[in-house]
N, C-alpha and C positions, 0 to 999 in steps of 0.2 A: 395608941397601944393596940387597938383592935386591928388596925391594918397590919401591924407587925405580926400579930398572932395569925391572921389570915394568910399572910405571906409564908410564914413558917409552916402552917398546915399544908398549904399548896405545895411548898417545896418538899415536904416529907412524902406527900402522896406521889409526886412526880418521881422522886428518888426511888420509892418503893416499886414504882412501875418500870423503873429502868430507862427512863427517857432522858435525853440530853436537854430537853426543855427546862429541866429543873434549874439550870444555871441562869435562866432568864429571870428568876425570882430572887436572886441574891442581890440585895441592894448595895452591898458593900464591895462588890467586885471591883478590883482595880482595873483601870484602863478604859472604863466607859467614858465616852466623850459626847459632847454636843457642840455643834458649830454655833458660834455667836449669832450668826444670821438666822439660825433656826430657833433661837430663844423667843419666848413671847415678847411683844413690844415693851411691856413694862420691865422685863428683865434687861433688855437692851438699854433702856433708859437708865436703870440703876447702874449697869456696867459703865456707861458713859460718865455718870456722876462720880463713880469711884475713880475712874481714870483721870478726871479733871480735879479731883480732891474736894468735891462737894460743890455747893451746900447740899446737905442731906435733909430729907423731909421728916425723918423720924429721929427722935432724940437718942434712941439706942443704936442708931446706925454707927458703925465703926468700933463697937465694943469688941473685946476679945472673945473669940469663939474658943471654947474649952476643948472641943473634940473628945469629950468624956467617953463616948461610945467607940472611939477609935475607928471611925468610918473613913477618916482621911489619913493620909500618911502621917506618922508621928513627927512632931516638930517641937521646938522649944516653946515654952509658954509665951503667949503674946504674938506668935508668928501669924496666927489666923485671926481675921477680923470678919464680922458678919454685917450684912446690910439687907434691909427689907426690900423685897420686890412687891410693889403694890399689887393687890388682888382686887380687880373690879368687883364692886358689890359687897366687899367685906367691910364690916364695921370696925374690925381691929386690924392688926398688922398682917393677918393671914398666915399661911404656912410657907410661903415662898421666900427664899433667901438666896443671896450670893455670898459666898465665903471667899475671901481673898487670902493669899499667903504671901508674906514678905513685906518689907517696908523699904522702898516702894513695892507695891504688889507685883509679883512675877508669875502668879498662878491664880486661877479663879475656878470656883466650883459652883454649880447650881443645884439647889434642892427645891422641889415643889411640894414636898411632904414633911416639912418641918424636921429636917435632919435624918429622916428614915433612910434616904438614899441620896447619893450625890453623883453628878456627872461633871467631869472636867470640861471647862469651856475652852474650845479651840477657836482661835482667830482665823 
């Protein structure tokens, strides 16, 4: 929540200053991408597990992602599934996830800040 507030404050300051850099702070911008090869190694491992159908290390992997904040394109309930991306040193699931869309998956998104922002994964 704090990171969202800081982003919003930064965005407002940049907008009031009339700078185009304000757009860099919009986490929900459509069209942001990341190459699969540029993902952290743990994310590449998770992506490979998704593509092969598991097995998944976390019991919540594969649950429906609700998209309540509407940060991803709208889709029918159950279209999106979420998977944990291991965070070295974290005692819990951490903040990193891959969200897939479709069954079988046809689109993938990466978030490193627990759904605050997403980047579409490009192969």
